[in-house]
Backbone as ProteinMPNN parsed JSONL, in Angstrom:
{"seq_chain_A": "QVQLVESGGGLVQAGGSLRLSCGASGRTFSSYARGWFRQAPGKERELVAAISWSAGITYYADSVKGRFTISRDNAKSTMYLQMNSLKPEDTAVYYCNANPPTLGWGQGTQVTVSS", "coords_chain_A": {"N_chain_A": [[-13.619, -8.89, 18.485], [-10.463, -9.098, 16.847], [-6.974, -8.602, 17.483], [-4.045, -8.706, 15.589], [-0.522, -8.916, 15.553], [2.422, -9.202, 14.358], [5.764, -10.543, 14.977], [9.681, -10.131, 15.235], [10.994, -10.409, 12.549], [13.343, -9.558, 10.059], [16.992, -8.667, 8.613], [18.771, -11.13, 7.118], [21.187, -13.302, 6.522], [21.27, -15.996, 3.988], [21.022, -18.939, 5.131], [20.802, -18.465, 6.951], [19.063, -18.18, 10.195], [15.519, -17.351, 11.723], [12.946, -16.327, 14.041], [9.609, -16.265, 14.125], [7.017, -14.134, 15.682], [3.708, -14.181, 16.654], [1.266, -12.401, 17.841], [-1.736, -12.195, 19.555], [-4.432, -9.647, 20.285], [-7.396, -8.864, 22.231], [-10.497, -10.442, 21.454], [-10.322, -13.553, 22.213], [-7.71, -15.798, 20.533], [-7.329, -18.569, 20.345], [-9.216, -20.263, 19.667], [-9.08, -20.218, 17.003], [-8.043, -22.141, 13.947], [-4.809, -21.741, 12.797], [-2.762, -19.68, 10.592], [0.483, -18.735, 9.126], [1.371, -16.437, 6.793], [2.674, -15.116, 3.31], [3.9, -12.06, 1.863], [5.677, -11.78, -1.5], [6.926, -8.986, -2.985], [5.113, -7.711, -5.599], [4.266, -10.596, -6.148], [1.452, -13.09, -5.135], [-0.292, -13.029, -2.006], [0.643, -15.931, -0.304], [-0.093, -18.9, 1.55], [2.243, -20.245, 3.598], [2.244, -21.981, 6.118], [0.376, -23.975, 8.308], [-1.486, -24.507, 11.545], [-3.425, -26.454, 13.354], [-5.906, -25.897, 15.92], [-5.998, -27.309, 17.694], [-3.176, -27.566, 17.591], [-2.635, -30.329, 16.719], [-2.156, -30.934, 13.953], [-0.274, -30.123, 11.186], [0.346, -27.91, 8.526], [2.532, -27.55, 5.855], [3.954, -25.519, 3.082], [5.274, -26.579, -0.109], [7.371, -25.711, -0.731], [8.756, -24.816, 1.876], [8.986, -26.568, 3.402], [10.544, -29.01, 5.796], [12.142, -26.836, 6.118], [10.882, -24.742, 7.83], [8.857, -24.29, 11.036], [5.84, -24.57, 12.341], [4.438, -23.51, 15.184], [2.277, -23.1, 18.533], [1.105, -21.33, 21.347], [-1.355, -21.596, 23.108], [-2.433, -21.051, 25.521], [-0.887, -18.526, 25.979], [-1.97, -17.419, 23.916], [-0.32, -16.937, 21.19], [1.525, -17.594, 18.409], [3.939, -19.027, 16.514], [6.866, -19.23, 14.226], [9.339, -20.758, 13.386], [12.184, -20.52, 11.3], [14.689, -21.929, 9.302], [17.593, -22.488, 7.614], [17.538, -20.228, 5.477], [16.397, -18.841, 2.354], [16.899, -16.566, -0.075], [14.595, -16.464, -1.83], [12.804, -16.615, 0.274], [12.324, -13.989, 0.817], [10.008, -11.672, 1.811], [7.218, -10.118, 2.915], [5.852, -10.983, 6.201], [2.367, -12.605, 7.279], [0.405, -13.377, 10.021], [-2.622, -14.927, 10.585], [-5.905, -16.251, 10.964], [-6.914, -19.844, 9.657], [-8.719, -20.67, 7.236], [-8.405, -17.229, 6.108], [-10.062, -15.124, 7.836], [-9.82, -12.765, 9.554], [-8.986, -9.752, 10.283], [-6.087, -8.424, 9.013], [-2.597, -7.915, 10.175], [-0.042, -5.83, 10.494], [2.09, -6.945, 9.812], [5.648, -8.423, 9.647], [8.324, -7.794, 8.31], [11.09, -9.977, 6.219], [13.696, -10.178, 5.178], [16.255, -11.789, 3.495], [19.351, -12.052, 2.243], [21.523, -12.927, -0.268]], "CA_chain_A": [[-12.44, -8.421, 17.612], [-8.996, -9.862, 17.303], [-5.843, -7.78, 16.391], [-2.563, -9.734, 15.208], [0.688, -8.236, 15.698], [3.744, -10.006, 14.165], [6.976, -9.569, 15.154], [10.937, -11.074, 14.694], [11.657, -10.392, 10.977], [14.897, -8.858, 10.117], [17.855, -9.065, 7.77], [19.587, -12.096, 7.657], [22.229, -13.981, 5.156], [21.018, -17.312, 3.289], [21.267, -20.251, 5.469], [20.366, -18.372, 8.652], [17.312, -18.727, 10.954], [14.721, -16.565, 12.115], [12.032, -17.055, 14.435], [8.336, -15.078, 13.948], [6.16, -14.646, 16.425], [2.241, -13.951, 16.325], [0.511, -12.176, 19.537], [-3.435, -11.491, 19.442], [-5.152, -9.221, 21.511], [-8.967, -8.771, 21.849], [-11.179, -11.671, 21.585], [-9.22, -14.737, 22.291], [-7.497, -16.439, 19.374], [-6.975, -19.772, 20.828], [-10.253, -21.128, 19.269], [-9.115, -20.464, 15.647], [-6.864, -22.626, 13.656], [-3.925, -20.618, 12.335], [-1.781, -19.931, 9.522], [1.447, -17.975, 8.697], [1.293, -16.325, 5.066], [3.68, -14.164, 2.881], [3.455, -11.663, 0.33], [6.667, -10.989, -1.808], [6.764, -7.955, -4.113], [4.689, -8.515, -6.91], [3.273, -11.374, -6.049], [0.041, -12.91, -4.2], [-0.054, -13.362, -0.362], [0.726, -17.38, -0.113], [0.106, -19.524, 2.756], [3.358, -21.098, 3.76], [2.53, -22.71, 7.13], [-0.665, -23.484, 8.892], [-1.689, -25.346, 12.431], [-4.594, -26.773, 13.888], [-6.545, -24.855, 17.074], [-5.008, -28.024, 19.128], [-2.004, -28.062, 17.689], [-2.455, -31.745, 16.274], [-2.362, -30.65, 12.614], [0.064, -29.046, 10.574], [0.868, -27.927, 7.271], [3.525, -26.444, 5.124], [3.85, -25.384, 1.743], [6.551, -27.665, -0.482], [8.869, -24.295, -0.452], [9.204, -24.041, 3.253], [9.013, -27.901, 4.113], [11.472, -29.381, 6.172], [12.737, -25.877, 6.918], [9.913, -24.142, 8.635], [8.319, -24.932, 11.948], [4.947, -23.698, 13.307], [4.128, -23.906, 16.682], [1.592, -22.016, 19.011], [0.75, -21.686, 22.515], [-2.834, -21.204, 23.299], [-2.523, -20.218, 26.976], [-0.247, -16.922, 25.768], [-2.67, -16.657, 22.572], [0.73, -16.637, 20.385], [1.908, -18.714, 17.605], [5.416, -18.698, 16.168], [7.296, -19.977, 12.982], [10.82, -20.949, 13.07], [12.832, -20.424, 9.855], [15.793, -22.074, 9.033], [18.341, -22.469, 6.484], [16.552, -19.488, 5.156], [16.64, -18.537, 0.928], [16.619, -15.683, -0.559], [13.423, -16.558, -2.529], [12.23, -16.292, 1.431], [12.327, -12.872, 1.475], [8.799, -11.264, 1.986], [6.452, -9.723, 4.509], [5.19, -12.223, 6.579], [1.68, -12.153, 8.34], [-0.538, -14.563, 10.945], [-3.903, -15.069, 10.714], [-6.745, -17.572, 11.065], [-6.517, -20.209, 8.81], [-8.715, -19.558, 6.524], [-7.913, -16.097, 6.843], [-11.141, -14.548, 8.36], [-9.706, -12.158, 10.648], [-7.998, -8.609, 9.49], [-4.813, -8.322, 8.502], [-1.861, -7.001, 10.892], [1.026, -4.781, 9.863], [3.32, -7.85, 8.891], [7.152, -8.497, 9.63], [9.685, -7.965, 7.13], [11.813, -10.844, 6.288], [14.76, -9.893, 4.03], [17.198, -12.972, 3.112], [20.48, -11.681, 1.325], [22.446, -14.006, -0.892]], "C_chain_A": [[-11.049, -8.925, 17.883], [-8.107, -8.606, 16.275], [-4.718, -8.587, 16.754], [-1.517, -8.728, 14.783], [1.669, -9.335, 15.224], [5.001, -9.406, 14.568], [8.406, -10.42, 14.802], [11.66, -11.017, 13.482], [12.906, -9.777, 11.23], [15.516, -9.148, 8.69], [18.766, -10.292, 8.056], [20.197, -12.844, 6.631], [21.461, -15.633, 5.025], [21.932, -18.532, 4.462], [21.063, -19.84, 7.05], [18.954, -18.744, 9.005], [16.63, -17.109, 11.673], [13.582, -16.936, 13.143], [10.688, -16.006, 14.82], [7.323, -15.492, 15.139], [4.665, -13.862, 16.314], [1.7, -13.583, 17.699], [-0.856, -11.505, 19.162], [-3.938, -10.717, 20.673], [-6.595, -9.218, 21.043], [-9.73, -10.159, 22.055], [-9.964, -13.143, 21.498], [-9.176, -15.431, 20.657], [-7.189, -17.667, 19.501], [-7.83, -20.436, 19.898], [-9.801, -21.532, 17.723], [-7.674, -21.562, 15.378], [-6.304, -21.669, 13.099], [-3.355, -20.853, 11.136], [-0.542, -18.869, 9.38], [1.296, -17.721, 7.084], [2.397, -15.568, 4.691], [3.439, -13.437, 1.704], [5.219, -11.086, -0.261], [6.234, -10.01, -2.403], [6.436, -8.362, -4.933], [3.876, -9.628, -6.711], [2.036, -11.931, -5.019], [0.476, -13.425, -3.068], [-0.35, -15.006, -0.672], [0.586, -17.414, 1.608], [1.295, -20.463, 2.461], [3.208, -22.207, 5.102], [1.41, -22.827, 7.891], [-0.857, -24.922, 10.045], [-2.831, -25.303, 13.034], [-4.853, -25.669, 15.311], [-6.086, -25.837, 18.211], [-3.451, -28.388, 18.922], [-1.587, -29.601, 17.1], [-2.0, -31.824, 14.606], [-1.571, -30.084, 12.006], [0.601, -29.343, 9.012], [1.691, -27.04, 6.752], [3.625, -26.57, 4.007], [5.327, -25.93, 1.073], [7.691, -26.797, -0.445], [9.389, -24.265, 0.855], [9.327, -25.763, 3.864], [9.982, -28.233, 4.146], [12.356, -28.083, 6.649], [12.316, -25.004, 7.847], [9.289, -24.987, 9.798], [7.064, -24.309, 12.283], [4.716, -24.222, 14.351], [2.816, -22.612, 17.166], [1.23, -22.756, 20.692], [-0.309, -20.865, 22.834], [-3.021, -20.615, 24.606], [-1.814, -18.705, 26.67], [-0.709, -16.304, 24.298], [-1.41, -16.687, 21.613], [0.984, -17.654, 19.817], [3.227, -18.171, 16.878], [5.959, -19.435, 14.829], [8.574, -19.71, 12.878], [11.296, -21.127, 11.787], [13.863, -20.822, 10.374], [16.149, -22.284, 8.022], [17.437, -21.638, 5.368], [17.015, -19.105, 3.508], [16.304, -17.496, 0.718], [15.052, -15.354, -1.091], [12.26, -16.639, -1.122], [11.933, -14.906, 1.809], [10.423, -12.196, 1.265], [8.249, -10.486, 3.233], [5.791, -10.957, 5.084], [3.839, -11.726, 7.539], [1.065, -13.838, 8.952], [-2.173, -14.145, 10.249], [-4.828, -16.294, 10.837], [-6.8, -18.517, 9.552], [-7.893, -21.027, 8.476], [-8.621, -18.166, 7.211], [-9.172, -14.918, 6.9], [-11.111, -13.164, 9.198], [-8.863, -10.993, 9.798], [-6.433, -8.508, 9.214], [-3.957, -7.397, 9.493], [-0.933, -6.41, 9.683], [2.284, -5.773, 8.794], [4.638, -7.787, 9.575], [7.935, -8.917, 8.54], [10.725, -8.801, 7.352], [12.77, -10.347, 4.628], [16.232, -11.055, 4.043], [18.274, -12.47, 2.301], [21.385, -13.085, 0.901], [24.19, -13.557, -0.621]], "O_chain_A": [[-10.599, -9.124, 19.011], [-8.292, -8.045, 15.195], [-4.45, -9.048, 17.863], [-1.627, -7.905, 13.874], [1.624, -10.41, 15.823], [5.311, -8.215, 14.552], [8.257, -11.403, 14.076], [12.786, -11.496, 13.351], [13.419, -9.527, 12.32], [14.89, -9.685, 7.776], [19.407, -10.409, 9.101], [19.442, -13.002, 5.672], [21.182, -16.284, 6.031], [23.131, -18.807, 4.499], [21.128, -20.566, 8.042], [18.062, -19.343, 8.404], [17.242, -16.089, 11.991], [13.256, -18.116, 13.013], [10.772, -15.117, 15.667], [6.931, -16.608, 15.48], [4.72, -12.767, 15.755], [1.694, -14.41, 18.61], [-0.97, -10.438, 18.559], [-3.854, -11.112, 21.835], [-6.991, -9.463, 19.904], [-9.359, -10.888, 22.975], [-9.038, -13.412, 20.733], [-10.101, -15.568, 19.857], [-6.586, -18.039, 18.495], [-7.253, -21.276, 19.208], [-9.983, -22.636, 17.211], [-6.708, -21.775, 16.11], [-6.973, -20.679, 12.801], [-3.361, -21.96, 10.597], [-1.025, -17.786, 9.712], [1.135, -18.63, 6.269], [3.183, -15.265, 5.589], [2.915, -13.913, 0.697], [5.87, -10.234, 0.343], [5.006, -9.966, -2.471], [7.018, -9.33, -5.423], [2.724, -9.581, -7.142], [1.69, -11.171, -4.114], [1.455, -14.169, -2.999], [-1.406, -15.351, -1.201], [0.884, -16.623, 2.503], [1.415, -21.217, 1.496], [3.957, -23.183, 5.143], [1.139, -21.733, 8.385], [-0.545, -26.066, 9.718], [-3.339, -24.213, 13.295], [-4.046, -24.792, 15.618], [-5.833, -25.469, 19.358], [-2.714, -29.096, 19.608], [-0.419, -29.984, 17.041], [-1.509, -32.865, 14.169], [-1.968, -28.92, 12.046], [1.04, -30.358, 8.47], [1.665, -25.854, 7.082], [3.433, -27.705, 3.572], [6.386, -25.727, 1.668], [8.828, -27.165, -0.151], [10.47, -23.701, 1.026], [9.89, -25.903, 4.95], [10.72, -28.125, 3.167], [13.225, -28.258, 7.503], [13.099, -24.478, 8.638], [9.171, -26.204, 9.664], [7.3, -23.148, 12.618], [4.781, -25.444, 14.487], [2.486, -21.618, 16.519], [1.133, -23.912, 21.104], [-0.252, -19.635, 22.85], [-3.795, -19.666, 24.73], [-2.334, -17.74, 27.23], [-0.268, -15.334, 23.682], [-1.912, -15.983, 20.738], [0.797, -18.726, 20.393], [3.449, -16.969, 16.729], [5.238, -20.357, 14.447], [9.015, -18.668, 12.394], [10.734, -21.993, 11.118], [14.244, -20.48, 11.493], [15.278, -22.357, 7.155], [16.748, -22.218, 4.529], [18.243, -19.077, 3.42], [15.261, -17.173, 1.287], [14.434, -14.315, -0.861], [11.051, -16.712, -1.344], [11.401, -14.606, 2.878], [9.829, -12.583, 0.259], [8.824, -10.322, 4.309], [5.256, -11.816, 4.384], [3.941, -10.804, 8.348], [1.23, -14.971, 8.499], [-2.552, -13.183, 9.58], [-4.279, -17.395, 10.783], [-6.733, -17.944, 8.464], [-8.245, -21.928, 9.238], [-8.712, -17.929, 8.415], [-9.207, -13.971, 6.114], [-12.136, -12.544, 9.481], [-8.189, -11.278, 8.808], [-6.061, -8.981, 10.288], [-4.375, -6.261, 9.721], [-1.037, -6.485, 8.459], [2.937, -5.561, 7.772], [4.674, -6.768, 10.265], [8.136, -10.018, 8.029], [11.381, -8.678, 8.386], [12.433, -10.267, 3.447], [17.166, -10.806, 4.806], [17.814, -12.518, 1.16], [21.774, -13.996, 1.633], [25.088, -14.286, -1.042]]}, "name": "protein", "num_of_chains": 1, "seq": "QVQLVESGGGLVQAGGSLRLSCGASGRTFSSYARGWFRQAPGKERELVAAISWSAGITYYADSVKGRFTISRDNAKSTMYLQMNSLKPEDTAVYYCNANPPTLGWGQGTQVTVSS"}
């Protein structure tokens, strides 16, 4: 069983930056391809960035391409999402999971971007 814990969210002004972290306990998370997902109020949860288990392949949704960077440290079983040039439309609860999301969801971390 893998338990996922997201952290690093907060309130930031448009144009600002945040760095999210995803930690995992339990069975090793390192062997999974991983992704960052987000869910805004009234919207479906969506994949915003993904990374292969070896970190050799990354994917970004068009809405975040060029602004967000996903990375992982398998030795620490941790994944990161560096978010720059944040926009109000990035406001959402951010979650990490395997990609595709086959694990139980964590609590997520709230990101709020003010205009």
